[in-house]
N, C-alpha and C positions, 0 to 999 in steps of 0.2 A: 504492500499499499503507500503511495507516494502522498506525503503531508506537504502541504505548503505552509511556513511559516515565515514568508518572506513580506507580507505585509508590515509597515511600520509607519512611523509617523513623523518623521523627520526630525528626531532628538539629535542626528548626526554621531559620526564615528567619534568623537571628544564627549560624549554625554555619560561616561564614567562606569560604561560596561567593563566587567573584570577581565583582563589578559588572561591569556593562557599561563597558566604558573608553570607548567611543566617547560614550556619554551623558554621562559626565564631563567629555570634552574640550570638546565643544558644547554651550554655555550658548543660544547663538540658535536659535531653531527653524529645521528644516530650508528650510521654506517661504519664510524670509527671507534665508537664507546662499546658498540654491541659485544665484540668478544671478550670484554671485561665485565660486563654486566652479571648480577646476579641470576637474572631470569634466564640467560643463556647456558650458564653452567647447571640451573635447576633442570633446563629443558633436557641438555646432553645426559644428565645423569638419570632423566627418566628413559632416555633410549637405551641406555646402558642396563638399566633393572629391565628393561622388557624383555629382553632375551632369556633370561632365566626364569624369569616369571610365567613367559610365555610357554617355555619348555614342560615346566609345571602345569601349568592349565590345560595344557593340549594333551600331556600325558594322562592326568587325571582325567578329563573327560572323554577321551577316547575310550581309556582303559573301561572305566566305570558302565558308560552308555552301551559298551560293546557287551560287556559282561551282561549286564542288565537286559539286554535286547538277547541274547543268546538265552537267558535264564526265562523268559517270558513264556515256554512251554510249559512251565511251573510256575507256582506260586510265587517261588521266591525271585523272579524278575521284575515284580512290581515294585517291593522295596527295594532293592538295589536301585532300581531306575529314579523311584524317588528321592534314595539319597545322595545319586550322581547329580541329581537337577538342585537338589537342597544345597550340596556343595558349592556348584556352581554360582549360586545366589550368594554364598557366602565368600567365595572369592570375588564377585561382583560388587560388595560391599568393600572390600579389601582395594580394589582396583579405583575406585571413587574416591576413596581418601587417598591414594596415591596421586591421583590427578588432582586433588584438590589440594595437595602440601606442594608438588613440584611444577604443576602447569597453572595454577590458580583457577582450576574449572572447577566451580561450584554445581554439582549436580543433583538435585533433592532425591530423596529416597524414592523408590518406586514404592507402587502400592503394596499393601502387605496382605498375608495369603488370608483367603476369606474361607473359613471352614465352616459347612453347612453341618458336620456332625464331629462329635466330640471323638475324641481318641486316635488311635494310629491310623485307622483306615479313613477317618475324616481328614488328616494330615496329608496320608499319601496322594488322596484324592485332590487336595487343594494344591499341592506341588506340582501334580501332573497337569492340572487343566490351568495353571497360570501361564499367562503371556511372558510374566518377567524370568520365570525358571529356563522357559525355552530360549528367549533372548539372552540369557547370561551364558549358557550352553554355545550359543551361536557366537557368542564374542570370545569365549574359550577357545575356540575351534579358528575362527581369522584372526585371533590376536597372534597366534604362533607365526606363522607364515610372514605375516607384515612385520612383526619385531625382528626375524631376522634380517629382511630386507633393510629395514631403518638403523639395524645396529651394524652392518657391513657398510652401509652409504656412510654413517655418520662418524663411525671410528677411522675408515680409509680418509674420508677427506679431512677430518681434524688432524689425525697423525701426518699425513702429506703435507698440509699447510704449515704446522709448526715445524716440522721436520727441515722444511725448505727455506722457511724463515730464520730460522737459526742455524743454517749450512755453515755461514763465515766464523760461528763460534765452534763447531766442531770439525770444520774441513781437514784439522791436522790428523784426525785419526786414520785417514786412509793414507797417507805415504808413512806413518808412523807404525800402523799395525797391520793394514793390509797390504803394504807392498804395492799400492797404485797412486796414481796422480792425484784422483780423487774421485769424487761419484760418478761412475760410468754411466754416460748418457745414451751411447749406442756403441755396439760391439760385434763384429764377425769374425772370420777366420785371418783376415787380412788388415782390416781398419778397425781402432777403437776411438771413442772419443769421450775424454772426461771433461768434467767441470773443474778447471783447476787454475784458470786466470782471473784476475781480478775482477774482470768485466764479465766474466760468466758467472762467476761466484756472486756478484752482485745483482744480475738478472736471476739467479735461482732463487735469492731472498726476495727479489720484488714478487716473483711469480708466487712465491711462498705467501707474502702477505696478502696478497690478493685472495688466495685461497683461504687466509685465515679470517679475513674479513664475510667473506662470503658464508663460512664455515655455519655461523648462528643463523643465518636465515635459511639455510638449506636445512640445518634441524629443526627451526622454528616450522618450515613446510613439512616436515615428517612428522612433528607431534600434532600438527593441524589435525591430520588423518585420526591420529590418536583421540584428540578431543570430540571429532565427529563419532567414532566409534563406542565412545564411554557415554557421550550425551544421547547418542541414537539408541545404544542398545542395552545400556546399565541402568538409565534414567526413566524416570515415568513414562508412560505412553503419551500420545496427544489426548486421547480420550479420557484417560485418568486424570491429567492435567485440568484439562477441561471441566470435569465433573467438579474436582476440587474448587476449582474458579467459580462454578454456578454456584455450588453450595454456600461458597463465602458471600458471593455477591447476594446471594438471595437473604442470608443471615443480615447484610447491610441494609438491603433494601426493608426486611422487617423490622428492623431498629429504628430505620428512618420514619417508617410510615408510625410507629407506635410514639415517637418523638414528635412528630408533627400532630398527632391527635392529642398528646398530652400539653402542646402548646396552644391548640385551638380550645381545648378544654378549658385552658388556664386564663387565657385571653376571654373568653366568654363568661367565666365565673366571675374573674376580677375586674372586668371591663361592664360589656353591655349588660349583663347579668344582673350586676349588682346596680346599676343605674337605673333598670327596669323594676327591680324590688324597692328601691328610694322613690322612683317615680309613683308606683302605686300606694307607698304610704303617704306621698305628699298629696295625693289625689283623693285619699281616703281622708285626709286632715281637712280639704278644702270642701269635700262634701259636708262634712260636719258642721263647717264654719258657715257654710253658703246661706244658711237663713239667719245666725246671729250676726254675724259680720262680711256682707257681700263683698266690701272693699279687701279686705283681707284675703279672703277667698280667691278674689282676684287675681290677686298679687301672687298666690299660692300655685294658681292654676299657669300663670304666665312662667313662673319659673318652672314648673313641670313641663311647659312647651319647650323650653331650653333644653333642660336634661334629656326629652325625647330626639331633639334635633343633634345632641353629642352622641346618644345611644345609638342612633342610625349612621351617624359618620364613623363610629366605631365598627359597627357592622358592616359598612360599606368597606374598611381599609382591612378589616380581616378578611373578608371575601377577595378582594384583591390580591390579597397575600397568597390565597389559596388557589385562584385561577382567575386573574381579571376578565370582567365582560370584554374589555377592548382587545384581550388577546384573541379572544373566540372569534369577535367581530371582524377584527380588521387585521389580523397577524404581529407579527413580530416586530414590525417598523414602528407601527402605532404605538403598541405596548411597551417597547423599548425606548421610543421617544417619550412617553408619559414618565416611565422611572428616572429618566435623565434629567426631566423637568423639575423633580424632587430632590434631585443631588445638591449638594451646598458648594460645587463648583461647576463652572461651564462644563457642560459636555456634549461633544460633536458624535452624533449617531448616523452610521452608513450600515444600512442593510441592503445587500446585493445578491436576492434570491428571485429566481425567475417561479419559482412555484413554492407551496408553503409546505413543510415537513409535516410527517404525523403529529397530531394533539400531544400525543406523549411526551416527543422530542421536544417539540415547540415549547410545551410547558418546563422541561428541564434546562432549555436554552434562557427561558424569559427568568427563572429562578436563580439560574448562574450569576447572569448579569445583574439582575438586583443585587446577590450578595456581594459582589464584587464592587459594585459602586456603591453600597453602604461602608464597604472599608475603606474606599476613597473619601469618603464623607467623614469618616471616623478617625482614620491613622495617616492617611498619605499626607497631610497639609500640603496638597496640589493647588495650583493655580487654573488648570486645565486637565481636562480628561478625553479621551475618545473611545468609543466604542465601534467595532467594524464587524458584520456578520457576513459570511460567503460561504460557499460551498465548492469544495474541491471532490470531485468524483462523487464517492458514496459516503461522504463525510461531511458534516455540518461544522464550520470552524468559528469560532468566536475568540475575539481579542479586545481586552481593556486595558489601556495603557492611561499612566499619568505622569506627570513630571514632578512628583511629589520626593519625600526624602529616603524611598525605597526601604529595603531590610525587610522585605516581605517573604515569609518562606513557607513551606508545607510541612510544619514540625508537630509532633503529637498533641492532640488538644486543641488545635487551632482552628479557627474557622476556615481557613483554606484546608486543612486535612479532611474536615468533614465534608468540604465540597469535593475534593479530590474522591474519596469514597463513595459519595453520590454517583459522580461521573462513571467512576470504575464500574458500579453495579450494572450499569448499562452499555458496558464495553467503550467508555468514554476515556479521555486523557487530560489531564490539566498539567500545563507546563508553565511554571513562575520564573521570570526572569526580573529579579529585582535587587541589583546591588546597592550597597550602601550608598546613599547619596543621590541615589535615582538613578534615570527614572526606572518605573516599573512595569513591566508588560507580562500579561496573564494571557494565556492562550488557552482555550477548552476545545477539546475536540469532541463530536458526539458522531454516532453512525445516524446516518441519512435514511431517513424509511419515509414514502411517500405515503399520506393519507387514502386509505384502501376506499374505492369506489364503492357506492351504495349498490348493493344487489349481487357485489361480487365477491 
């Protein structure tokens, strides 16, 4: 999915956005410092360990699975095969830990066994039916030939590069102990070529330097395949990951709906309901005084009339916070313009949509912009703000920017964190760019769904 965050509001390059701290920290180019970085040596260590571990995994997997398959004609084959798959799952956990330590690859644990029955038979059935078990077995089989290839390539390139680079230091070994002029480049029955003069020695070192500089990138390319294998075969499946995400999102939606209901109940109880109770009491007192003191009763009725107006206004505000009528009738452009008019700073609104999204998405977009403009009013200390809404393929983009003091962050317990959770519940994204000193730019991304046509 291609996402366009290119909309901006002319704050300029000198607006205080943070520079790349890594670029400032390293003055030496990446190609020159790579052979000495800890990451390169960790990746090289990973490749070196892969060969003995690959031999162990392959031997275990092939031996145990072959034994289990051969014994399937008897009942003993089932527990042996289940034990083989369980062992592969254990090796998978070890490989995830090794990739996390040496490659910095964090792969979540796959879904646990789901046992429908208790006991040994239930456990064996769960192991044999689990896709994780068979993917772990596939990893144990495939990792061995790849580890052989990556070990041979990495060790030879590494040794060849450093040997040639340091050739000027140990060149004396050949004439002193080997009885020849230097490293032999070519030889046959009648002719031999040795790297023995200063020019040839220097060129050998330069070629070794090139190999030495290229070695970390070659090893990194090899470990990229390992990363793909660990992530794809030893991590959770896409379906399981999606189920976990949906369960989490469902919890967020339920909690958000419960919080909204509590807020509405609190607002009704503390606001309009309390005013209506007072209004009923005032009208009761006015009714009693109507015969005794008509003038006082008229004053009380007039005060009650004012209470009615206030209660109606509070009910309108409450209804507007739930789903404003202007949003239903006229869409996002008019509704966001209405929200912008109530902001404490001037707000420029631009909505570039050729059609309206689904009402649910439209409501979330309205709520998101409302919350962000409230943050601008309360915390930004800005003098101007901008709201822009546009569509990119199947995504609805919202952006709220201001020239305030900045420092906004999606931290735990903050309003932006709650907003991010709401958006995540519908597969949305919230991106906050707010360096200290400003400006602040918050971009929200929602899935685009059109309103279904009646009768379809």
